[in-house]
N, C-alpha and C positions, 0 to 999 in steps of 0.2 A: 504494500500500500504506500502511495506517495504521501508525504507530509509537507505542509506549507505553513510558515509563520509569516503573517502579514500584519504590519502596524498601521494604525490610523492615527495620524498626528495633525495638529492644527490648533488654532486659538479656541478659547472658550466659546460656546454657543455657535459652533460652526456646523453641527449635525453629525459628529463622529459616532456618538452613541446611537442615534436614530438609524444611521446607515448600518452599523454593526448589528443592531437588533433586527433590522429588516432582513439582512443577509442570512442571519442565523435563525430566522423565524421565531425570535424571542420577543415577548411583549411584556416582560416583567417590570419595565419602567414606563410610567405613564405621564409623569410630570418632570420638569427640568430639575435636575440635581447634578451639579458639576462633578465629573469623575475625579476622584482623588487618587493620584498615582497612576495606576493602570488597572484595567478590567480585562480579563482574558476570557473569550468565548470560544468554545470548541464545537465543531460540527463536521460531518462527513458528507461528501458528495460522491455517490457511487458511479457517476457517469463522466469522468474526466478522461480526455484523450491525451495519451502520451506515446510518442513514437508510433502513431497510427494504430494503436490498440487501446481499447477501453480499460480503465482501471479505476479504483476508488482513490479518493484523496481525503486525508484528514487535515482540516484547516484549524489553525489557531489565529483568531483575530484579536489583536492587542489594541484595545481602545484606550489610548493614552490621554491622560488629563491635559487639558489645554492651558491651565493656569501657568503664567510665566515662571512660577517657582518650580514647575516640573520640567520645563524645557531642557534644562541642563541634564536631565536623566535620559532624554530621548536617545542620544548616541549609545548609551549602555544597553538600552532596551532593544536597539536595532541589531545587536550582536546575534549572529546566526539567523537573521531574518531573510526571507525570500523576496520581500517587497515592502515598500513603504508608500502609503497613500496619503498625500497632503490634502486636507480638506479645509475649505474656508467658505464663509458665507459672503457672496459678492454684494449683498445688500447692506453689509456692515462696513463702513468706510475704514475702520481701523484694521480690518482683515486684509486690506490691499497692501499693507506694509509688512506682511509676513515674511520672515527670513529664517529659513531652516538650514 
């Protein structure tokens, strides 16, 4: 089975948790509550194609807290990751100045 560690990073209130919940079909959070540190969600997709053959993949989505006090932790959390998704809200002007 393939394994993938994917981080979601970006500023507060950008939608990282909403996207992580959607992708993992989790609905345990209904009101805004800033992520403290990191929240790890795990799920499997039995239909991933690799080298022209189907196989299952186990995903870890790391929903990283967007508060500036956690940004210095992001490089350590990225260790051994397979991808990083930078998420921001284009409707919030301060998000246009994101620097990762």
